[in-house]
Phi, psi and omega in degrees: 000130176211157178253133180220163178274132173232163174297140175301129192291148180266139181272154170232177193290141176087011183238168180231150170263125177242124177277119183283134174260326192199141174219152176259146178268127183260160173302327176299325185286323178295321171298319176299311181303317180283349181083018183241026180254111180293346175276356193252138164244154189249153359284157179215133174275121180279185170113111172219009179248093201243142156232138179204184187235130175293118184255329176210147175234131181282334182207161185288162178177183183291331176278135177245165177296136184100340181294141170280138187219159156251169184235134170285113198268002185266147173252165172214145184276336178087353188232345183288180183297320185289317180291329174294332179279353178087007183252071189288347178297330181249029172317129180305326187253012182307139169234119182264137177299139177087354181244280181271349177227154173297142186253205194259018172282057186207168181281323180233147177216136174262124177221157179296143183306324186292346180270351176276136174234120186283137189224060171309139174084000177248156174283159175307319177300316179291320183301310187293344177270348189303313184299306182291330176285342178287328178296319176295312185298321177299321177300318180290323171308315180295336182276351185042045178302143175244160181305134172090356179283169177255125178241119177269127175241119171285111171112118177247034161293191184296320183286318176299319177289330174293322182298315179300317180296319182288326183288320184290318175304328172273010173071031165277157172267121186252134173246121183254129185235134179200180175245009183238116183300327178289322175294321175295327169297323178292323176299323177285336179289337179268000175114357181308126180283322182231151172225137177234126179262107185282353174284333184240349189244153176279095187308314184291320176297316177294315178303319183291332175291312186289329180262014184053031174090356180282326193090164176285138182298326182223136170238131183246121176267110179233039176250305187086044178229146183306322181291331179276331173302317186287315184301327185300313181290331180285326185263357179273147184293165165307138183055025175276188180227139176246129177241124174257120172246340177274143181266131167260131181261021176230152180296147180248125184248133182245151160270102188300332179312313187297316176300320182281318184282333169282344187044062182281137161272122179247119182232148167273167181213121184233138175049219181206156172270162173307319180302324181297320173301313183293329181287326176292316179306312178303320176299317186285327180289335178273004180054048176265353178227134173256098187293344182297331181274347179264328180276101189269338181221145176229128188231154173283151176314313180300343190262001187306314172308313179296323182295320179299315185296316182299312177299318183300320188264348181222058185297332179284359174261003187244127157259316175207125177255129171259146173239122190265128186266000000 
């Protein structure tokens, strides 16, 4: 990781020049730093959780010069099966800032006008949290949760906390599961009704006690481990729904009888739709999320390399790192 001088990017028609004020570091950025992200070629500028100010516009639009914005970091081809279905978040040819394309860990970024999202009334810290919270919101949209249903969430990292916040906002009863008491406390601060430390508690017994033996109507896996992938189908109720948002880099083996006899819906969740960004912005404006409890470390731009080093060496202490440009 190094900081270098590059040429200020040039604009083309239909783009905006954005001065980046702050960016968050994502788990995919950490994997890139460690050399374990198969989607990345090097060198690569990371960063897709962004807060910036519009400095120049090549053509008119709803966003104006001087507006504070976040950026939808995903691309779409418009022609693949996902795009034709209106699910542009999982475009077959998607290129995400900081992953397949250079991202926002830079002073200036040129982006298409349609990727700007105006965010009046929010702090820089809130704006830079919109994208990861939107990923959690999308997982809850995929769950089709209804008011009063029980949602069990595996993992209280940033994505899992976004899932919890979105589920609570929809008046669901949330069971948060993690092995870190500090992360479980953050889940409670976002409205989780029940928390389980699966390292010291009998997970299946506690879930059975909470749900009167039925299991959770919805289980969201936001960890990405084979054991939690399997536990999700074991702990979901009959006719329930499992949503996978965590990536497992190892093969997962199921007892298929459980899936069939329970008639479980199993769905994946990737990235976020534009509507998910809008939902998160509404939640932040309603003050239903205190991002101050989510951002655990803050570094200056010149310390970006140190931020990655710290996270790599102390993963259990990090929920979200912000870098201030």
